[in-house]
C-alpha positions, 0 to 999 in steps of 0.5 A: 500500500502506498502510504508515506509518512512525514518526519516528526518528533514527539508524539506525532513523531511516534504516531508516524513511526508506530503507524509505519511499522504496523503498515510494515506488516503488509497484510493490513488495510490503513483503516485496520492498521489505525484500529491496531494502532489505537489498541497500542495507544490504549495499551500504553495509557492503560496502567495510568487508567487502571491506577486512577480507577483503583484509587477511585474504588478504594476511595469509595470503599472508605467513603461507604465505611464513613457514610454513617459518620458524614450523616451524623455531621449533616445533622449537626451542621446541615444549614452551614454548608461551609462548616459541614464541608470543613467537618467532613474534610477533616473526618476524610483526612483522618481516615486517608480519603481523598486528598491531593494524591488521588485527585493528582492522579485523575488530573494527570490522567485526564491531561495525558488523555486530552494531549494524546487526543489532539496530538493523534489528531494533528499527526493523522492530519499531517499524514493525510495532508502529505499523502495528498500532497504525494498523490498529486505529485505522482499524478502531476508527473504522469500528466507532465510526461504525457503532454510534454510534446503536445499542446496541452490546451489543444488535445485531440478527444482520442488524446484526452481519452488516452490521458484520462485512462493514464491518470485514473489508472495512476490514481486508483493505484495511489488512492486509499479508500475505506468501504464507502469512503473514496478517500480516507485523507478526507472526511466521511461527509457527503458535502466533501469531495474525494479530490480537494479544491486548489484552495483547500489543497493550499490550505493543507500544505506547507508554504513551499508546496502551495500552488501560488501561480496561475500556471500551476492552478490551471495544471491542478484542475486540469489534472483532476478534471480527468479523474472520475470520482471528482464530483462524487460525495466522499462519504455519507456521515456513517463515521460520525454516527458510529463515532457518536454512538460508540462514545455514548455507549462508552460513557453510559457503560462507565456511569453504570459502573460508577453508580454500581460502585458509588457509596450506598445511602446510610439509613436514617437512625435516631441521632445520639446525644450531641454536646454543643457549646453554642446556640448555633450548634443546637439549632443546626441539630437535625438540620436538612441535608444540604444538596451539593452545588454541582450534581455529579449524576446531572453532570455525567448525563450533560456529558453523555449528550455533549461528547457525541456531538463533539464527536460528530462535529470532529468526524465531519471536518476531520480526516476519515482516518481520525474518525476510525481512530475515535470510533476505535478508541471509544470501543477499546476504552469501553472493553478496558473499563469493563476489564479493569472493573472486574479486575479491580473487584478481584483485588479488592474482593478480600480487602477488609473494611477499613477501621474508622477513626473519629478523633480528629482536630475539631478546631478546623470547624470551630476553634471554640468548640471543645467537644462534638460527635467525631472530634476532640479538641 
């Protein structure tokens, strides 16, 4: 398969090298090679993802063990969200819940995932633009060789037919297709053509390769006027639809797994006698639970609709090769999520319920409080 790769460094350089190695297997089409490439990328990032999920589950287990204590704090400080937050944080810190460690791992995981996403998008676009230029240069060679001793502007019908056959044969030899997609270097979009216009071609190329003179523009148009698929649609939004469905399914499965592992609600019980040293504390006993400012379930539902729309946006404007990467990435992420879930369950199956440490520094809540449930000065 006649695919060439530009030179580069960093993540994009690694993308070029890895894809070239996979294409070297010989029996793979470019679309299948992208799927294998996606699998390799996910496996490279999987230890960080697994570690993040493991820490999250361990945190959830500790939160479940402390749910009763948190419920008691809500009854005392429910009408004062700031005080309740301080009390809960003090309880969590005493029992090793949360903290900068797990948050930092989660943040790093998100940043690395986003960096890789956009770097791969840039790399696949560069590969596409590079091969579009190589393809044109090969067609240009056939065209210039044929018209070298002829009047290019006044070819006979027989000469035009002969030149058309030569150019279409070369185009069929160098083109990269995928199923219904006539050109993988272009988006799977019925509004896009398999052949770029001169303006679009120039936008995708470095300055040294832009077609700037009237003669160059005329030659480009003359060459591609002979190509049979020039005016046909390049695709039908199929990859865009598949990318939206796969990312929606991935988010849905992750949401179901998170719901299954989330700390269970504590049943209501009669509060114990609480010693308070201020009228404010006395009024707050038995207060209703304060609702969080940001509902995680609502945020998950929003992401479940926003992310598919973003994937549709990328799939309809970026190269079809990148749309294939997005679909494969979502599918592999789903499989890894399920696999990691079962593996973490297996690891934590025999973990004992952590011992609850109730005594912590109460002055973080009220410097004037000597005693209250769960803490001592």
